Backbone bond lengths (Angstrom), bond angles and torsions (degrees), N, CA, C in turn:
res aa  C-N    CA-C-N  psi(-1)  N-CA   C-N-CA  omega(-1)  CA-C   N-CA-C  phi
1 M - - - 1.452 - - 1.522 109.23 -
2 S 1.313 115.04 152.80 1.463 119.01 178.95 1.525 110.26 -74.43
3 A 1.324 115.38 157.82 1.468 120.80 178.96 1.525 110.32 -60.60
4 N 1.338 117.09 -38.73 1.461 120.17 179.33 1.526 111.20 -63.61
5 A 1.320 117.20 -44.17 1.470 121.06 -179.59 1.524 110.67 -63.49
6 I 1.325 116.90 -42.76 1.460 120.03 178.80 1.530 110.28 -64.65
7 G 1.331 116.84 -41.82 1.458 120.71 177.73 1.518 112.18 -59.62
8 E 1.337 116.83 -40.23 1.459 120.52 177.79 1.531 111.02 -65.26
9 L 1.326 116.95 -39.82 1.464 120.48 179.16 1.522 111.86 -68.55
10 I 1.331 117.21 -35.67 1.462 120.75 175.36 1.526 109.39 -64.93
11 A 1.344 116.37 -45.11 1.462 120.74 179.99 1.531 111.55 -63.03
12 A 1.335 116.56 -32.29 1.468 121.09 179.58 1.527 112.40 -81.81
13 G 1.342 116.76 -2.74 1.454 120.33 179.27 1.522 114.20 81.44
14 K 1.327 117.15 11.71 1.470 121.26 -179.96 1.527 112.05 -81.47
15 F 1.343 116.20 -29.88 1.467 122.09 176.92 1.521 107.93 -118.93
16 A 1.318 116.96 150.37 1.461 121.58 179.85 1.526 110.84 -71.33
17 Q 1.322 116.11 135.53 1.463 121.91 175.30 1.528 109.20 -57.45
18 G 1.324 118.57 134.16 1.455 122.66 178.36 1.510 114.48 81.86
19 S 1.339 117.71 6.52 1.466 119.88 -178.43 1.525 113.37 -94.81
20 R 1.317 117.73 -2.63 1.465 121.22 -177.75 1.520 110.99 -66.76
21 A 1.343 115.99 135.94 1.461 121.91 175.61 1.524 108.43 -140.46
22 N 1.328 116.79 123.37 1.462 120.91 176.46 1.521 108.60 -78.80
23 I 1.334 116.41 120.09 1.466 120.30 -177.38 1.521 112.51 -119.49
24 A 1.329 117.82 -6.77 1.465 120.05 -179.53 1.519 110.23 -159.91
25 S 1.320 115.25 160.79 1.461 122.63 171.74 1.517 107.65 -118.90
26 S 1.300 115.89 143.34 1.458 120.57 179.88 1.516 108.47 -137.03
27 W 1.308 116.69 131.46 1.456 122.17 -177.90 1.519 109.31 -118.01
28 V 1.301 115.66 143.37 1.458 122.13 175.51 1.512 106.92 -118.12
29 A 1.318 116.17 134.48 1.460 120.69 178.68 1.515 109.30 -132.12
30 M 1.312 114.95 158.24 1.446 120.37 178.86 1.516 107.70 -145.84
31 A 1.304 117.29 139.05 1.457 122.09 177.13 1.524 108.60 -122.71
32 V 1.315 115.90 144.05 1.460 120.86 177.94 1.522 109.17 -132.89
33 K 1.324 115.93 153.92 1.466 120.24 177.01 1.517 109.23 -64.13
34 Q 1.327 115.36 151.31 1.459 120.49 177.68 1.519 109.15 -58.51
35 G 1.324 116.43 131.14 1.450 122.35 179.54 1.526 114.05 88.14
36 A 1.333 118.23 -10.30 1.464 121.22 -180.00 1.527 110.11 -79.52
37 L 1.319 115.91 158.52 1.460 122.38 178.12 1.523 110.49 -63.39
38 K 1.317 117.04 130.09 1.464 121.64 176.85 1.516 108.03 -88.97
39 R 1.319 116.68 116.38 1.465 122.76 -176.68 1.524 111.45 -78.26
40 D 1.312 114.96 150.94 1.465 122.28 175.67 1.529 108.27 -78.94
41 I 1.328 118.27 122.64 1.465 122.55 175.00 1.530 109.72 -126.72
42 S 1.337 116.10 31.23 1.462 120.92 -173.63 1.528 114.02 -78.32
43 S 1.321 117.56 -10.59 1.465 120.75 177.71 1.519 108.72 -143.84
44 G 1.296 116.54 168.99 1.462 120.32 178.17 1.514 112.05 -60.79
45 D 1.330 117.04 -43.22 1.463 120.25 179.50 1.525 111.55 -66.50
46 A 1.334 117.15 -40.77 1.464 120.72 178.62 1.521 110.51 -64.73
47 F 1.325 117.17 -40.84 1.465 121.54 178.22 1.532 109.95 -62.29
48 K 1.326 116.70 -43.86 1.467 120.76 179.33 1.530 110.56 -61.34
49 R 1.332 117.66 -44.56 1.469 120.84 178.05 1.524 110.85 -60.82
50 A 1.332 117.29 -41.25 1.462 121.13 179.81 1.532 110.71 -64.12
51 M 1.316 117.17 -41.19 1.471 120.24 179.70 1.525 111.26 -67.73
52 L 1.325 116.87 -41.20 1.452 120.31 179.80 1.528 112.05 -68.22
53 A 1.332 117.44 -29.32 1.460 121.66 -179.21 1.525 112.92 -85.12
54 A 1.331 117.65 -12.46 1.473 121.07 -175.98 1.533 111.75 -68.49
55 K 1.328 115.56 140.68 1.462 120.38 175.09 1.519 111.02 -71.90
56 S 1.331 115.99 -33.36 1.465 120.78 177.62 1.519 109.37 -153.17
57 I 1.322 114.98 155.20 1.469 122.54 177.81 1.499 107.06 -133.75
58 A 1.331 117.19 126.93 1.464 120.38 -178.60 1.504 110.54 -108.35
């Protein structure tokens, strides 16, 4: 889960305060052809819109 999502769950009382532990790193990357529109992937919703709008995904 993302740090933001865990923080929201802690704030909502779903997870215990001080119980967060970072156990992995995950990176997302995207490549586009030269001259093509660079999609916004700055949030989960923006990433989802970019994937749904893509002509192809490799």
